TIBA-338689 format. One record per atom (N, C-alpha, C): x negated, y, z. Coordinates in steps of 0.05 Angstrom, whole numbers, plus 5000, padded with zeros to 4 digits. Atoms other than C-alpha are relative to their C-alpha. Layout:
XYZ;...
***
This chain:
498550244994;195774961906;501049995029;499350004972;195675031981;502450185006;497949814995;200175641980;502749904987;497650125012;205075291932;501249785017;499050204982;205474701979;501350125025;498849864977;206775182037;502850104993;497449915008;212475481997;502149784998;498250225003;215474811980;500849895027;499450104973;214974592053;501950195014;498249814988;218375232075;502849974989;497350045012;224075122025;501349745011;498950254989;224874402050;500950055029;499349954973;224974662121;502650165002;497549855001;230475162103;502449824994;497850185006;234674612072;500649825024;499750184977;233474152132;501450155023;498849844979;235274702181;503050054994;497249975007;241774832143;501649755005;498750264996;243374092146;500449955030;499750044971;242174062221;502250175012;497849824990;246774662234;502749894991;497450095010;252274392189;501049755014;499250264987;252273682218;500550045030;499749964971;251373932289;502750135006;497549864995;257274412285;502449814996;497850195006;261673872254;500349795022;499950204979;259873382308;501250115026;499049884975;261473862364;502950104997;497449875003;267474232336;501749904977;498750105024;269573812276;503049975002;497250064996;276273582303;501650265003;498649744996;278074292326;500150164975;500049855025;276074592260;502149904981;497950125017;280474102223;502850085009;497449924989;286274272269;500550294993;499749725006;285075012257;500950034971;499249995028;285474912182;502949904996;497450125004;291574462187;502350195010;497949834988;295374982229;499950294989;500349735009;293275592189;500750034970;499449995028;296075452120;502950084995;497249925003;303075732131;500250234979;500049795021;301176332086;497350024988;502649985014;295776502037;498050165017;501749824985;293077052082;498749855024;501150154978;292176602143;498249774990;501750215011;289376052099;497350114993;502649885007;283976522073;498450065025;501449944975;282376752144;498849755013;501150254989;281676032168;497649904985;502350085016;277075882110;497550165006;502349834992;272676482128;498949915027;500950074973;272376292201;498649735002;501150264999;271075552192;497349994986;502550025015;265675642139;497950175012;502049834987;262276202177;498749845023;501150164978;261375702234;498449764989;501250245011;259775082192;497750074982;502149915018;255475482143;499949834975;500050175024;257675042085;502850004988;497450015013;263375172037;500649724989;499650275010;262274472010;501249825022;498850154978;263774172079;502950075004;497249914998;270074592083;501749884978;498650115023;271974352013;500749715005;499550284995;271373632035;502249965021;497950024979;275673742097;502850064988;497449925012;281174112058;500949794979;499350215020;280873592002;501249765013;498950244987;282173032051;502850065010;497349934992;288273412077;501949974977;498350025023;291073462007;500449714992;499850285007;289472731994;501949855017;498150134982;293572542055;502750125000;497449885002;299272992036;500650195023;499549834976;298373442098;500050304992;500249725009;296874092059;500650014970;499549965028;299474351993;497650104985;502449925015;294474471937;499750314999;500549715000;295775231931;498850115027;501149924974;294575322006;497149915003;502750094998;288274902002;498150174983;501749835017;285575331945;499650275013;500349754986;286975951987;497949975023;502150054979;282775642044;497250014987;502750005013;277075541994;499150284992;500849725006;277276271973;498850135025;501149904975;276176452046;497449875007;502450144993;270875922054;497650124985;502249885015;266676231999;499250275011;500649754987;267176912033;498549955026;501350064975;265176592099;497149934997;502850075004;258776292072;498350234990;501549765008;256876952039;499550195023;500449844976;257877312105;497649905016;502350124985;252976832138;497450064985;502549945015;247976972082;499150295007;500749724992;248277722100;498750005028;501050014973;247177552173;497149905001;502750125000;241077112159;498050174985;501949835015;238077632112;498850215018;501149814981;236978082173;497449895012;502550094988;230278052208;500649895028;499450144975;231977542262;497849805007;502250194996;225277192261;499249975030;500750014971;224277372335;501749805015;498350204987;229976902352;499249714994;500750275008;226776302318;498749845022;501350164978;222076082375;501949965023;498150034978;227576202426;502049784994;498150215007;232675782389;498849724999;501350265001;227775222376;499449895028;500750084973;225375202448;502449915016;497650074985;232275212480;501349764987;498750235014;234974732427;498749745006;501550254994;229474212439;500549915028;499550064972;230474252514;502749875004;497350114998;237974142508;500349734986;499650255016;237373602455;498649775014;501550224987;232173192493;501349925026;498950054973;235373262561;502849885000;497250095001;242573132540;500749904972;499950075029;241772782473;502749904991;497650125009;248272392470;502550145010;497849854990;252772942497;500550244982;499449765015;256073572469;497850215004;502249824995;250473972501;497749944982;502150085017;245373582463;500550074971;499349935028;249173702398;499850304995;500449715002;249274452412;497050064997;502949985003;241674382421;499149954971;500650065027;241474072352;500650234981;499249775016;245074672323;497950235004;501949794995;240175152357;497349944986;502450085014;234274762329;500250074971;499549945028;237274822260;499950304994;500149715004;238275572267;497150105002;502849914997;231175662292;498349924976;501550085023;228375262234;500750164975;499249835023;232375662183;498650275001;501349744997;229676322211;497049984995;502850045004;222676042213;499349954971;500450065028;223275782142;500150254983;499749755016;225576452115;497550175003;502549854996;219376792146;497749874985;502250145014;214776252118;500350044969;499649965029;217976332049;499050274991;500949735007;216777082050;496950025000;502949994999;209476992071;498749854977;501150165022;208076442020;500450144973;499449875026;211376821963;498350254996;501749765001;207477461979;497249934989;502750085009;200977081969;500149904971;499950125027;203276701907;500450214978;499449805020;205777321871;497550164992;502549875007;198577591871;498649864978;501350155021;196777051821;501150094973;499149925026;196977271748;501749794986;498550225012;199476581726;502950005010;497350004989;205376611773;501650244990;498649775010;207077311751;501049964971;499350055028;207177081678;502449814999;497850195000;211676491694;502650135009;497649874990;216576911734;501150204979;499149815020;216777421678;501649874978;498550145020;219376891631;503049975007;497250034991;225776841672;501750244993;498449755004;227777561658;501350014973;499049985027;229477411586;502649864995;497650175005;235376951594;501749985025;498250014977;241177061642;501349725003;498850274998;244276381624;498049805013;502050174987;237676041644;500050055030;500049944972;237876401710;502449885014;497650124989;245076181723;499749705002;500450295000;243375471704;498149925022;502050074979;237275471750;501150025028;498849974974;241175741809;502049785006;498050224995;246675211799;498549745007;501550244995;241474651797;498850015028;501149974973;238074911860;502149955022;497950044980;244774931897;500949715002;499250285000;246474221876;497849835013;502250164989;239573941893;499750045030;500349954972;239274281961;502649955016;497450064987;246574111976;501050245016;499249774985;247574831998;499650254983;500349745014;249075481962;498850215019;501149824980;247375842027;496950005000;502950035000;240275572027;498850124974;501049905026;239475751953;500150305000;499949705000;241876471963;497950115019;502049904981;237476562024;497249984988;502650045013;231476281985;499650224979;500149795021;233076751927;499550275011;500349744987;233677351973;497250035011;502749994989;227077182007;497950044978;501949975022;223477111941;500150284988;499749735011;226377761915;498950215019;500949804981;224878131979;497050015002;503050004999;217477921977;498850064973;501049945027;216878101903;499449764983;500550255015;216677381880;501549994974;498449995024;222177491829;501350284998;498749745003;225378121800;502949995010;497349984989;232078361827;502149894981;498050095020;235878221762;500049704998;500250305001;233277501761;501449895025;498850104975;235477421834;503150004998;497149995002;242577641817;501049784982;499250225017;242877131761;499949745015;500250244984;240576591809;502349985020;497850004982;245976801858;502649924986;497750095015;251276731804;500049704996;500350295004;248576041789;500549845026;499650144975;248475841863;503049985007;497150024995;255876011869;501349804982;498950205019;257475611807;499149725008;501050264992;253175041832;501449885024;498550104976;256875001899;502749884991;497550115010;263274891860;499649734986;500650255014;260174351817;499349785021;500850194979;257274021880;502449875013;497650114988;264073951912;501549814982;498750185020;266873641848;498549734999;501650245002;261073141845;500349835026;499850154975;261772961919;502649855003;497450134998;269172771911;500749844976;499350145025;268672401845;501349735005;499050264995;270271731876;502550005018;497649984983;276071991918;502549984983;497550025015;283471941900;500550274986;499549775017;286472441851;500750255016;499249774985;289672891903;497650135014;502449894987;282972971939;498250144981;501749875020;279373151875;501150264989;498749765012;284273701857;498950265012;501049764987;281674201909;497350094989;502549915011;274374211886;500250104971;499849925028;276474261813;501350284999;498849745000;281074851828;498050215009;501949814991;275575191867;497850054979;501949965022;270775081809;501150194979;498849815018;275675451765;499750285010;500449734988;275376041813;497150094996;502849935003;267776021810;499450094972;500549935028;267776031734;501250274994;498849745004;272576621735;498250225012;501749804987;267976981783;497550054984;502549965016;261776861740;500650164975;499349855024;265477111679;500450305006;499549724992;267577751716;497450145008;502349874988;261077891752;497550014982;502450005017;255977731698;499550264986;500549745013;257078371659;499550235020;500249794980;256978761725;497350015014;502550014986;249978571747;498350254995;501449755006;246979171711;501150245015;498849784985;251979641742;499349985030;500750044971;250479341811;497250115005;502749904996;243079491803;499950304997;500149715006;244480181775;501250175023;498649834981;249380431827;499649925029;500250084972;248180021890;497150015009;502850014992;240579961890;499050265013;501049754987;239380701906;500850025029;499049984972;243380611970;499149765017;501050244985;240279931990;497149964991;502850025009;232779991985;498749725002;501150274997;231279282010;501249814980;499050175021;231778791953;501449755011;498750244989;233478191997;502950075009;497349924992;239478572026;501750054976;498549955025;241478781956;501149744989;499350265011;241678051935;502349875016;497950144984;245877781993;502650174999;497549855002;250678371988;501449954973;498850085026;251678191914;501549735003;498750264995;253177481937;502750045014;497549944985;258377761986;502050134981;498249865018;261278221933;501249814980;499050205019;261877641884;502449855012;497950164988;266077231932;502450175009;497749834994;270377821955;501650064975;498649955025;271977991883;501649764991;498650255008;273677261868;502549965018;497750044982;278177241930;502250194993;497949805006;281877881911;501449934974;498950055027;282777691838;501649745000;498950265003;284476961849;502149935021;498050074979;288876981912;502849984988;497450025013;294877111867;500249784979;500050215021;292776551820;500049725011;500250274988;292775971869;502249824989;497950165011;299575731844;499549924971;500550065029;297675791770;497749804997;502350185002;290875451781;500849725010;499250274990;294074891822;501749854980;498450145021;299074741766;498249914977;501850095021;293374731715;498449765009;501550234990;289374261759;501749755001;498350244998;295273801769;500649894972;499750105027;296073771693;497549844991;502550145006;288773581686;499649745016;500250234983;288973101745;502849945012;497350054990;296172871751;500049815024;499950184977;298072541818;500449724992;499750285005;297771791820;502949925003;497250104998;304271421808;500249815024;499850164976;305971171877;501649754996;498450245004;310870681849;498449774989;501750215012;305270301815;498049895020;501950094980;301270221878;501449965026;498750064975;303569901942;498650155022;501149844978;302470232009;497449895010;502550114990;296969752026;498049934979;501850075022;293469721959;497150105005;502749894995;287570131986;500050125028;500249874974;284970422051;501450274999;498549754999;289371002072;498850215017;500849814980;285671332128;496950045002;502949984999;278171262114;499050254986;500649745011;276671992103;497050054999;502949965002;269572092076;499050265013;500849754988;269372812099;499849995030;500150024971;270472592171;497449875010;502550144991;263772212172;498150205012;501849804988;260272862189;500750065029;499149984972;264372862254;500549725010;499750284992;263172172284;502549935016;497650054983;268772222336;502549994982;497749995019;273672402280;500049764982;500250235018;271071852235;500949745014;499150234985;272171342290;503049995002;497149994999;279371582296;501249914973;499150095026;280171482221;499849704997;500450295001;277370782226;502049855017;498050134982;282070612284;502750004986;497450005014;288070832243;500049804977;500150205021;285770402185;500149725011;499850264987;284869812232;502949935007;497150054994;292169892253;501549954974;498950075026;293969902179;499449714993;500750285005;290269242172;501849825017;498350164982;294168982232;502949994990;497250005011;300769192198;500249794978;499950205021;298968762138;500049725012;500050264986;297468172185;502749955011;497350044990;304268282217;501949914978;498350085023;307568242149;499549704993;500750285005;303867582138;501349815020;498850174978;306267302205;503049984997;497150015003;313467502193;500749834976;499550165024;313167202123;499549715004;500650284994;310166562150;502549865012;497650114988;316366442193;502249954979;498050035021;320766562133;499449764982;500850235016;316866052092;500649745014;499550254985;317465532147;503049945000;497150044999;325065632150;501249954972;498650005026;326665712075;498549844979;501650145020;321065322039;499750164974;500349825023;320065921993;497150004990;502750025011;313965751951;499050264989;500849745012;313866421915;499150195023;500749834978;313766791982;497349915012;502550114990;308166332006;497650094983;502149915018;304066511945;499450295004;500449724996;305167251956;498650065027;501349964974;303167202029;497149934999;502850075002;296766852012;498450214985;501449785013;295067431966;499550235019;500449794980;295967892025;497449965016;502550054985;290067552058;497650134986;502149865015;285667842002;500050305007;499749724992;288368522022;498850055028;501149984973;286668402095;496949994999;502950025003;279668192075;498850264988;501049755012;278868812031;500050235019;499949794980;281069272087;497749965021;502250054981;276168932134;497350094988;502549915012;270469042085;499850304998;500049715002;272469762074;499450145027;500449884974;272869912148;497149955010;502750064992;266269562162;497950174986;501949835015;262669942107;500250295010;499649724990;265770602132;498750035027;501149984973;263570452203;496950015000;502950005002;256370322182;498950274992;500849745008;256171022154;500350215022;499849824977;257871332221;497349995015;502549984986;251571572256;500349915029;499850104972;250871152319;498550185019;501449834982;245871642347;501750245010;498449774993;251172182348;502349935018;497850094983;255971762390;499250005029;500550034971;256471822465;500849725009;499550274990;257571212509;502849914994;497250075004;265171222504;500549954971;499650045029;264971302428;498649764990;501450245008;259870752422;501749755007;498350234993;264570272459;502449984981;497850005019;270270492414;499249894973;501150105026;265970352353;499949705001;500150294997;264769642378;502749885001;497350104998;272069542395;501449994973;498850005026;274269732325;498949784982;501250225016;269369252292;501149745010;499050254989;271668692339;502949964992;497150025007;279068842325;500349924971;499750065028;278168842250;499149724993;500950275005;274268192252;502249805008;497850174991;279867872292;502349994981;497849995019;285068112243;499349854974;500850145024;281067842185;500149705005;499950284994;280467162220;502949905002;497250084999;287967152234;501249974972;499050035027;289367282161;499149744987;501050265010;284966682143;501549775011;498550224987;288566242193;502849984987;497350005012;295366442165;499949884972;500350105027;292966292095;499749695000;500350294998;290765592116;502649865008;497550114991;297365472152;502049994976;498250005023;301265672089;499349774981;500850225018;297265182047;500949735011;499050254988;298764622097;503049974998;497150015002;306164792097;500849934972;499450065028;306264772021;499549714995;500850285007;302564102017;501549795017;499050214982;305463732077;503050025006;497249974994;312564012081;501750064975;498349915022;315264382021;499949804976;500350185023;312463941965;501049725005;499050274994;314363302002;502950005010;497249994992;321263552020;500649935028;499650084972;320463452095;500950245016;499049804982;323663842152;499249945028;500450044972;322063962224;502649925014;497650074985;326763672275;501250265012;498749764989;331764162306;498550095025;501449934976;328064142373;497250124993;502649905008;321364232338;500150284988;499749745012;323964822299;500550215021;499649814978;326365152363;497450075014;502649944988;319465082392;498350194983;501549825018;316265402331;501150285000;498749744999;321365962333;499150155026;500849874975;319666102406;497150095000;502849925001;312166102395;499650234981;500449795020;312766532333;501050275011;498949754988;317167052369;498150125020;502049904980;312167102426;497550104986;502349915014;306567162376;500350284988;499549745011;309767752341;500050215022;500049814977;310968092409;497150055009;502749964990;303767972429;498350154980;501449855021;301168242362;500650305004;499349724996;304968892374;498950115026;501249914974;302568922446;497050044997;502849975004;295468812423;499350264984;500349755015;296169382373;500350245019;499649784980;298669832430;497650025018;502350004983;292869632474;497650114985;502249905016;287869762418;500350304996;499649725005;290970442405;499750185025;499849844977;292170692475;498049935022;501950094979;287170292518;501349985027;498650024974;292470192572;499149755015;500950234984;289669752628;502449835008;497750164993;296669542649;500949824977;499250165023;298469322579;497949784994;502050205005;291768962573;500349775020;499550224981;293268572637;502449844992;497650145009;300168402610;499349824976;500850165023;296868152546;498649745009;501450234990;292367682585;502049815014;497950174988;298467432624;501549854978;498650135023;301867282557;498249794988;501850215011;295666902535;500349745017;499650244983;296366432595;502749874996;497350105004;303866362584;500249854974;499950125026;302866202511;498549735000;501550254998;297665672528;501649795014;498250204986;302465342577;502249904982;497850095018;307965332525;498949814979;501250175020;303265022474;499549725011;500350264987;301564462523;502649865004;497350114995;308864362540;501249904974;498750085025;311164332468;498549774987;501450245010;305663842449;501049755015;499050234985;308163382505;502849924991;497250075009;315463442483;500049884972;500250125026;313363292412;499249715001;500850284997;309962652434;502349845011;497750144990;316262472472;501949944977;498250055023;320262542407;498949784983;501250225016;315362092372;500649735014;499350254985;316561572427;502849924995;497250075005;323961622412;500449934970;499950075029;322361472338;501850194984;498649805016;325462122313;498750034973;501250025026;324462072238;498750264991;501149745008;323462822225;497550065015;502449944984;318462872281;497749834991;502150185010;314562272255;498850114974;500949915026;314262552184;498450265002;501449734998;311963252206;498150015024;501649994975;307863042267;497450154997;502649885004;301063232240;500250304995;499649725006;303563892212;500950165025;498949864976;307364062277;497850055020;502249974980;301363942322;498050214990;501949815011;296664322275;501250295001;498849735002;301664902269;500050145028;499949884974;302565022344;497150055010;502849964993;295064952353;498950254986;500949775015;293765482299;501350255011;498749774988;298965942330;498750085026;501549944975;295265882396;497450144994;502649875007;288666062362;500550294992;499449725007;291966682332;500650165025;499449864975;294666872400;497550065016;502549954985;287766802431;498450234988;501449785013;284767262379;501450275006;498549764993;290267772393;499450095028;500349944971;289267742468;497150095006;502749924995;281767842462;499650315000;500149714999;283268582451;499950115028;499749904972;284668632526;497350005014;502450044984;277768412550;498250255002;501749764996;273569042534;501450225015;498649804985;279069482561;499949955030;500150074972;279369112627;497250005011;502850004991;271869032631;499050285006;500949734996;270569772623;501450135023;498549894977;275869922675;499449855026;500750154977;272869412723;502349835011;497650154992;279469032724;499949714991;500250275009;276868382696;498949825022;500950184978;276367822747;497449874994;502650135005;269367532755;500249724988;499650275010;271966832742;500750014970;499249975028;275067072677;497650084983;502449915014;268567412657;498149764996;501750245004;264766762670;501149814979;498850185020;269766362629;499550114972;500649895027;268766852571;497149944992;502850065006;261266762576;499649714993;500350295006;261966002577;501049944972;498950065027;266266022514;498250104978;501849905021;261166442477;497449855000;
***
C-alpha cells in the first residue's frame, strides 16, 4: 500500500508540475505567444511551425487549442489555418515528451532551488513567474524519477503483475484507458511521460504502453472539445477539427504498433525512449497526412457546427471580448475585460443618445427599447465581474492590480448610469409623454446643452479609461466642475421662469429639476474615472482627495 501511495503521489506531482509550467509560461509570455500565432498563419507551413514552437514552450496542446479557438471565434484567423496550427501543436508537445524522457533528473534540484529563490524574492514580477516555471520543471523531473522507483518496487508483486497482464489482451481498452488518463490529468504530455516511465521500469509491457499513447493523443482531442463546450460555435470548431485529426491518426497507427515494435525496438533498446518516439511518430504522421486535409476537415466541421446567424443576434447580445483562454495569462485577460467594459460603455452611450430622442419626440416605443438595453448593461456587468473573479489576483503585479480595480469600478459606474437612465425614461413617460406636456423652449435648450456635454464627457471618460492619460483626466475633472456650475445656473433660471408664471415650466417643473439633477449624477459617475489615474500619477490635489474621502 505504501508503494502504491508513493506512485500516486508521484503521478500527482507530475501533473502539478506540468500545470505550474503551463500557467507560468502563459503568464510570462502569453501575449507574445498569441501575437506569434496571429502573425504566423499566412500559410499552412508557417502555421504548423508556430504551433510547434508555441506548444513546445507551453507544453500543452490543449492550451494552444484554446488560444487558436479564441482567434477563430473572434474572426481573426480562418479555420483551415487554425487547424494547421493544431497539427504543429501536437508535434510540439510530442517533442517535449522526447526531451523529458532523457535522464535529466540531475537538473531537478537545481531547477527547484533556483525557482524557489526567484519566486519568493520577486513573487509578483516576471522574474518570480520564471521561478514558478523552473519549480514546475524541477517537480516534473523529480516526479518522473519517483514514478520509476515506485514502479520498480510495485512490479515485484505477483498481484500487480497479474493485473498488468490483463491489459495486454485488449487494445481498445488500452486506448480508452489512455484517453481517460489524459482527460483526468488535463495533459496528454503528463500521460505519455507517465506511460513511458512505467514501461521503462517494467511496470507495463511495451505494447500496452503504445496503446496508452494512442489513447492519450485521442484524449487530448476530446479534452479540448470538452473545454470549449460552452463557447460560441466558431470557437468550438477548432477542437472538433483537431479531434478528427486525432481519430484519423489512431486509425492509421493502430495497425502499425506491431510493426513499430518489430522494426524499431532493435534499434532503440530503452523502452521509455521507444514509447515517446512512437508518440512523436504518431503526431508527425498525422501532420503529414492531414496537412492537405485542413480545408476538407474545416468544411466538414462547419457543416456539423454551422456558424451562428449574425442577423439573428445583435452586436451587444452577448459579451464579445471575454476570452476564456486568456485567463491563463492574467495581463491578457485584463485587456479582454477592459475591451468588454468599453463595449458596455458603448451600450450606455446608445441609451444616452436615445434618451435625448425620447425627450424631443415623445417616442414611447423607443423608450421601451431603451429600457430593455439596461438589462443588457446589467448582463455585461455581471459577465465582466464573473470573468474578473476568475483572474488570479496573485499573478498580478501592482500595476495590473490597479487596472483590475479600475475595470471593476468603471463597469459598476456604467451599470449605475444605465439604472439612472432607465428611471429617467420612466419619469418622462409618466410625467411628460402620457400627460401630453412639453418643456418650455428655454428649458429644452438647457437640457440640450447638458445632454451634449454629457455625451462629450462620456466619450472623454472612455478615452481616459482606455489610455490613462493624465491630461485628459484633468480635463474630465474640469468638465465635472463646469457641469456642476451649469446645473446650478439652470436650476436658478428655471425658478425664474416659474416666477414669471410660464405655463410649460410650471407643468414640467418637477420633471425638469429631477432631470438635470440626474444628468449631473451621471456626469459625476463618468468623471470618477479620472480620480485613480490622477491619484496614481500624484496629480490629485490634497483638497480634492479630502473631499473624495468626505463623500465616501
